[in-house]
C-alpha positions, 0 to 999 in steps of 0.5 A: 695418488701421491699425497706426499705434499699433504698434511691432513689433521684436525684444524686449529684456530690458526687455520681459520684464515685459510678455511675462510679464504677457501670458503669464499673462493668456492661459494656459489656466487663466485662459481663454486658449489658452496651454498652457505657462507659461515662466519668466522665465529661459527667456524671458531665454535665449530673447531671447539666443539668437534673436529674440523679436518683440514688438508694443507699443502705447505702452509696453505689450507687446500681442503676442509671438512666440517663436523658439528653437533646436529643443532649447530646447523639446524638454522639451515633449511636444508639441514632442518629438512634432513633432520626432520626426515631422518631420525638420527641417533642422539650422538650423531653428527653432521659432516659438511660442508666439505671444500677442496681447492680446485687444483687439488680435486680428483687427487683423493684429498676428500677421501683422506679427510673423510678417513681422518674424520672417521678415525676421530669419531669411529662410533658415531653416526655421520649425517650429510646431504647431497 
């Protein structure tokens, strides 16, 4: 795939408006696949604690991949059930949600973000649910 127009890197506070906009457009109530709306404060804390990876096309955020400590999403019933069912290592992290803009899907953007995250956290176990 041609990714010459994409920049994939760790998110900063400046990416927050783009992340929130992309999240909003992809929530299940708007026909998307995201089931949980995280608030700006939650994303700000997540950015401080662990890498959130973003994909940008120009100045626009076209994808994001969140990583958090295990406890950061524990109030979500799905995550709570996952953590109860699987005993992860102490330094394991949760990855997800992941969101890619509709027009960028099937271009390998998610794979690029996953690769970037694994480079940042190479010796840590990553957990997610499907």
